[in-house]
ZAGUKE-940482 format. One line per 8 residues: number of its first residue (from 1); their letters; for each residue x, y, z of C-alpha. Coordinates in steps of 0.25 Angstrom, whole numbers, plus 5000, padded with zeros to 4 digits. Each point is the difference from the previous one (the first is absolute). Example, Ala and Ser with C-alpha at 12.3 -4.5 7.8 and 13.67 -1.06 7.14 Angstrom:
2
1	as	5049:4982:5031  5006:5014:4998
END
This chain:
385
1	xxxxxxxx	5039:4843:4994  5007:5012:4994  5013:4998:4992  5007:5007:5011  4996:4990:5010  5004:4988:4990  5014:5005:4998  5003:5007:5014
9	xxxxxxxx	4994:4991:5011  5007:5008:5010  4991:5012:4996  4988:4991:5002  5005:4996:5014  5001:5015:5003  4986:5003:4996  4994:4988:5007
17	xxxxxxxx	5007:5003:5013  4995:5014:4999  4986:4995:4998  5002:4990:5011  5005:5010:5010  4988:5009:4997  4991:4988:5003  5007:4997:5013
25	xxxxxxxx	4997:5014:5005  4985:4998:4997  4990:4993:5010  4989:5003:4990  4996:4986:4994  4993:5006:4988  5013:5009:4997  5009:4987:5001
33	xxxxxxxx	4991:4992:4991  5000:5011:4990  5015:5002:5000  5002:4986:4998  4990:4999:4988  5006:5012:4993  5015:4995:5002  4997:4987:4994
41	xxxxxxxx	4993:5006:4988  5012:5009:4997  5011:4991:5003  4996:4986:4996  4997:4994:4987  4985:4999:5003  4989:5010:4995  4990:4995:5010
49	xxxxxxxx	5002:5000:5015  4990:4997:5011  5004:5002:5015  4991:4994:5011  5002:5002:5015  4992:4991:5009  4991:5004:5011  5009:4991:5009
57	xxxxxxxx	5012:4992:4998  4997:4985:4995  5007:4987:5001  5006:4994:4988  4992:4987:5003  4987:5008:5000  4991:4994:4989  4989:5011:5000
65	xxxxxxxx	5003:5013:4992  5005:5011:5008  4991:5012:5004  5005:5012:4992  5001:5014:5007  5008:5008:4990  5001:4997:4985  5006:5009:4989
73	xxxxxxxx	5003:4997:4985  5008:5006:4989  4998:4998:4985  4985:4995:5000  4989:5006:4993  4988:5005:5007  4992:4988:4995  5011:4990:5005
81	xxxxxxxx	5000:5007:5013  4985:4998:5002  5001:4985:4996  5011:4998:5010  4992:5007:5011  4988:4991:4997  5008:4988:5000  5006:5004:5014
89	xxxxxxxx	4986:5003:5005  4996:4986:4996  5012:4994:5007  5007:4996:4987  5014:5002:5006  5011:4990:5001  5005:4996:5013  5015:5001:5003
97	xxxxxxxx	5000:4985:5002  4996:4998:4986  5010:5010:4995  5011:4993:5008  4996:4986:4995  4999:5003:4986  5010:5011:4998  5014:4998:4994
105	xxxxxxxx	5011:5008:5007  5007:5011:4992  5009:5006:5010  4991:5005:5011  4988:5000:4992  4990:4989:4995  4996:4998:4986  4986:4993:4999
113	xxxxxxxx	4995:4996:4987  4985:4997:4997  5005:4986:4996  5004:4997:5014  4989:5008:5006  4987:5000:4992  4993:5010:5009  5008:5011:4994
121	xxxxxxxx	4991:4999:4988  4989:5004:5009  5007:5010:5009  5010:5007:4991  4998:5010:4989  5004:4995:4986  5013:5006:4994  5005:5003:4986
129	xxxxxxxx	5015:4999:5002  5001:4985:4999  5011:4991:4995  5005:4986:5001  5005:5004:5014  4988:5008:5005  4985:4996:4998  4988:5009:5000
137	xxxxxxxx	4997:4998:5015  5013:4997:5006  5005:5008:5012  5012:5003:5008  4997:5002:5015  5009:5006:5010  4996:4997:5015  5002:5011:5010
145	xxxxxxxx	5005:4990:5010  5007:4999:5013  5002:4986:5006  4987:4994:5002  4992:5012:4997  4995:5006:4987  4996:5014:5000  4996:5002:4985
153	xxxxxxxx	5004:4997:4986  5005:5006:4987  4994:4995:4987  5007:5002:4987  4994:4998:4986  5002:5004:4986  5015:5000:4998  5004:5010:4990
161	xxxxxxxx	5009:4990:4992  4991:4988:5002  5010:4992:5008  5003:4995:5014  5010:5009:5008  5013:4994:5005  5004:5000:5014  5011:5010:4998
169	xxxxxxxx	4989:5010:4994  4992:4998:5013  5011:5001:5010  5000:5015:5001  4985:5000:5002  5002:4990:5011  5007:5011:5008  4987:5009:4999
177	xxxxxxxx	4991:4989:5004  5008:4997:5012  5000:5015:5004  4985:5001:4998  4998:4987:5008  5008:5006:5011  4991:5013:4999  4988:4992:5001
185	xxxxxxxx	5005:4992:5012  5003:5013:5007  4986:5006:4996  4993:4987:5006  5008:5001:5013  4997:5015:5002  4985:4998:4996  5000:4988:5010
193	xxxxxxxx	5007:5008:5011  4990:5012:4998  4988:4990:5000  5005:4994:5013  5002:5014:5006  4986:5004:4996  4995:4987:5006  5007:5002:5013
201	xxxxxxxx	4995:5015:5001  4986:4995:4997  5001:4989:5011  5005:5011:5010  4987:5007:4997  4991:4988:5003  4995:4993:5012  5006:4986:5001
209	xxxxxxxx	4987:4994:5006  4989:5006:4991  5008:5005:4988  4993:5014:5001  5008:5012:5001  5007:5003:5013  5003:5013:5008  5012:5004:4992
217	xxxxxxxx	4992:5000:4988  4989:5008:5007  5010:5011:5004  5005:5000:4986  4986:5002:4993  4995:5010:5010  5012:5009:4999  4999:4999:4985
225	xxxxxxxx	4985:5004:5000  5003:5012:5010  5012:5005:4991  4990:4999:4988  4990:5007:5008  4989:4990:4997  4989:4997:5010  4999:4986:5006
233	xxxxxxxx	4992:4993:5011  5005:4989:5010  4991:4989:5005  5006:4993:5012  4993:4987:5004  5003:4988:5009  4993:4988:5006  4993:5002:5013
241	xxxxxxxx	5006:4991:5011  5009:4993:4991  5007:4994:5012  4988:4990:5002  5004:4993:4987  5014:4998:5004  4996:4996:5014  4989:4990:4995
249	xxxxxxxx	5006:4995:4987  5015:5003:5000  5009:5009:4993  5000:4992:4987  4985:5002:4999  5002:5015:5003  5009:5001:4989  4990:4994:4990
257	xxxxxxxx	4990:5010:5005  5009:5012:4997  5003:4994:4987  4986:4998:4997  4996:5014:5003  5012:5005:4992  4995:4992:4988  4986:5004:5002
265	xxxxxxxx	5003:5015:5001  5009:4999:4987  4987:4995:4993  4991:5010:5004  5008:5013:5000  5000:5009:4988  5011:4998:4989  5006:5014:5004
273	xxxxxxxx	5001:4997:5014  5011:4993:5008  5000:4990:5011  5011:5000:5011  5002:4991:5013  5003:5010:5011  5003:4990:5010  4994:4988:5007
281	xxxxxxxx	4985:4999:4995  5000:5015:4996  4999:5004:4986  4999:5014:4993  4993:5003:4986  5006:5012:4993  4990:5007:4991  5008:5010:4991
289	xxxxxxxx	4993:5011:4993  4988:4998:5010  4994:5010:5009  4992:4997:5013  4987:5002:4993  5004:4990:4989  5005:4990:5010  4986:4999:5007
297	xxxxxxxx	4995:4993:4988  5012:4990:4999  4999:4997:5015  4986:4997:4999  5003:4990:4990  5011:4994:5008  4991:4998:5012  4990:4992:4991
305	xxxxxxxx	5011:4991:4994  5006:4998:5014  4987:4994:5005  5003:4988:4991  5013:4998:5006  4994:5000:5014  4991:4989:4996  5011:4992:4994
313	xxxxxxxx	5008:5001:5013  4988:4996:5009  5000:4987:4992  5015:4997:5000  5002:5004:5014  4990:4992:5007  4990:5011:5001  5010:5010:5006
321	xxxxxxxx	4995:5014:4996  5010:5009:4995  4998:5015:4997  5008:5011:4993  5001:5014:5004  5004:5011:4991  5005:5014:5001  5003:5011:4990
329	xxxxxxxx	5008:5013:4997  5002:5008:4988  5011:5010:4995  4998:5010:4990  5009:5012:4995  4989:5009:5006  5002:4994:5013  5015:4995:5000
337	xxxxxxxx	5002:4993:5014  5012:4992:5004  4999:4985:4998  5001:4998:5015  4987:5007:5001  4993:4992:4989  5005:4987:5006  4996:5004:5014
345	xxxxxxxx	4986:5005:4996  4997:4987:4992  5005:4992:5011  4992:5007:5011  4987:4999:4991  5002:4985:4999  5002:4997:5014  4988:5009:5004
353	xxxxxxxx	4991:4992:4991  5007:4987:5006  4997:5004:5014  4986:5005:4997  4996:4985:4997  5005:4996:5014  4991:4999:5012  5001:5012:5008
361	xxxxxxxx	5010:5007:4991  5010:5010:5006  5001:5012:4991  5014:5003:4995  5005:5014:5001  4994:5010:4990  5010:5003:4989  4993:5014:4998
369	xxxxxxxx	4995:4996:4986  4986:4995:5004  4994:4988:4992  5005:4994:4988  4998:5007:4986  4995:4987:4995  4985:5000:5002  4992:4988:4995
377	xxxxxxxx	4988:5002:5008  5003:4992:5012  5002:5002:5015  5014:5001:5006  5008:4988:4996  4996:5001:4986  5013:4995:4995  4999:4987:5007
385	x	4995:4986:4996
END
């Protein structure tokens, strides 16, 4: 602490209020922790300052050491920094409960001696400025606390004059700590609100029954790909005569079949692909950066994998034979068609293959495009299982 701060506490208050105001305007936890550490190093009697911010607020009754998210020190040598990092990694951190139980209050801070808390000899860095008042492992802790929540702590050691501070000396710093704690509370609230908004936004893009993407997410991704002029292929698929499952086993079983299909498809599609529930028992696989020719190989593998699912359904549904029909359509910058045309084409191919499996199938109206671009060496109906 400077001579000016000792003789003119009003000036010290002014400085600390200015620092606290700057902290209140920040929502960057790293910046907040850094400002606290440097303010204490400059305006307290301690040469060593460590500020820890927890990953989440903890209770004063928590016996386990907190998880540290941010940690900044001032006044330690590189070797001492490395030693503390190793100890933190090994879990050698005091819990706030230990500090509260062993600490002797000095104003709003807690003085903890190694005589009352022997763990300090294993956790703290030895100090040279010792006296009858201050031992080589003694610490002064300041908990960043609001009610029953503790957000972090300030650890002070190596007093310049080798003595304990008085409550009056710590009083100006209490103002800074209160402002910093308020800043952290605001930051946590803003972060929690942002995370909740992200969670709600993500939920709005997912199907409630299956957990896969929904039509809203499909529209967003397709428009993004088209704006970026990146090719893609869509695979439409649904379960043939799905109504028979609902009729024979009920809608709960029908829902489980849809959930099972979604889970199975998620396991077998490529990591770069996305799965969407389009409605009812109908799903869409989006294959970005995939041309029609490349999609042929992927579709052939899907057909083989889906045979396993058919066998599982036959066992679970009392021998009921369910099949899946697929239809495809592709978009590329060289052939930039409206999305409505892409959807219509894939849907038409899927239903054409579905009807081809029926006895005496009636042909659908020709779309003018001919057969599917995905040829896997089978007769019409190749996209069916």
